[in-house]
C-alpha positions in Angstrom: -135.0 4.4 -17.8 -136.7 0.9 -17.1 -140.5 1.0 -16.7 -142.1 -2.2 -15.2 -145.9 -2.6 -15.6 -148.1 -5.1 -13.5 -145.2 -6.0 -11.4 -145.5 -8.9 -9.1 -143.0 -10.7 -6.8 -141.8 -13.2 -9.5 -142.1 -11.1 -12.6 -143.5 -8.1 -14.6 -146.1 -8.5 -17.3 -144.1 -5.9 -19.4 -140.9 -4.3 -19.1 -140.2 -1.2 -21.2 -136.6 0.1 -22.1 -135.1 2.2 -24.8 -138.3 2.0 -26.9 -138.6 -1.7 -26.7 -141.5 -3.5 -24.8 -140.7 -7.0 -23.4 -144.0 -9.1 -22.7 -143.9 -12.1 -20.4 -145.0 -15.2 -22.0 -148.8 -15.5 -22.5 -150.9 -18.6 -22.6 -154.7 -18.9 -23.2 -157.7 -20.8 -22.1 -159.7 -23.4 -24.3 -159.4 -27.1 -25.3 -157.8 -26.7 -28.8 -154.6 -24.9 -29.7 -156.7 -22.7 -31.9 -158.8 -21.5 -29.1 -155.7 -21.2 -26.8 -153.9 -19.3 -29.4 -156.6 -16.8 -30.0 -157.1 -16.3 -26.3 -153.2 -15.7 -26.0 -153.3 -13.4 -28.8 -156.2 -11.2 -27.1 -154.0 -11.1 -24.0 -150.9 -10.0 -26.1 -153.0 -7.4 -27.8 -154.1 -6.1 -24.3 -150.6 -6.0 -23.0 -149.2 -4.1 -26.2 -152.0 -1.5 -25.9 -151.1 -1.0 -22.2 -147.5 -0.5 -23.2 -148.3 1.9 -25.9 -147.7 -0.5 -28.7 -149.5 -2.8 -31.1 -149.3 -6.0 -33.1 -147.9 -3.9 -36.1 -145.0 -2.9 -33.9 -143.9 -6.5 -32.9 -140.2 -7.2 -33.6 -139.9 -10.7 -32.5 -142.3 -13.5 -31.5 -141.1 -16.9 -29.6 -143.8 -19.4 -29.7 -143.7 -22.6 -27.7 -146.1 -25.6 -28.7 -146.5 -28.4 -26.2 -146.6 -30.6 -29.4 -145.5 -29.8 -32.9 -148.3 -31.6 -34.5 -150.4 -28.5 -33.4 -148.0 -26.0 -35.8 -150.6 -26.0 -38.8 -153.6 -25.3 -36.5 -151.7 -22.5 -34.5 -150.5 -21.0 -37.8 -154.0 -20.7 -39.1 -154.8 -18.3 -36.0 -151.4 -16.6 -36.1 -151.7 -15.8 -39.8 -155.0 -14.2 -39.4 -154.0 -12.1 -36.5 -150.7 -10.9 -37.9 -151.1 -7.5 -40.0 -150.4 -8.1 -43.6 -146.8 -7.2 -44.5 -145.8 -6.5 -40.8 -144.9 -10.1 -39.7 -142.2 -10.1 -36.9 -139.1 -12.3 -36.7 -140.4 -15.4 -35.3 -139.3 -18.8 -33.8 -141.5 -21.7 -33.0 -140.5 -24.8 -31.1 -141.8 -27.6 -29.0 -141.6 -27.6 -25.1 -143.0 -28.9 -22.1 -145.3 -26.1 -20.8 -146.2 -25.0 -17.2 -149.5 -27.1 -16.9 -150.4 -30.2 -18.9 -153.5 -28.4 -20.3 -151.5 -25.8 -22.0 -150.8 -26.2 -25.8 -149.1 -23.0 -26.7 -147.2 -20.0 -25.1 -146.3 -16.9 -26.9 -143.6 -14.5 -26.0 -143.4 -11.2 -27.8 -140.8 -8.2 -28.0 -142.2 -4.9 -29.6 -141.4 -1.4 -30.4 -143.5 1.5 -28.8 
């Protein structure tokens, strides 16, 4: 069975299937990549909770940065957020994001 959470015309914020929750990409507010990353991860936490999961159950994270020069700053926030010993498989790359003000987008897949 497929369960869709917060579904709109274009997408669902979360899709659950077979013990896995797939979250849509999350972006945050703020002027710096650190601020946007913190805000984005708070949104991820809220979506995971709504799906019956948590950051300790993340299987994979895909992170897009508008500029790879922000990699270290984003990682400082990420490293403080990820539970010790429970880091997911992760990829990070540079991409043009949906708005010029966006610096980071994070896509998460988690068990529930």
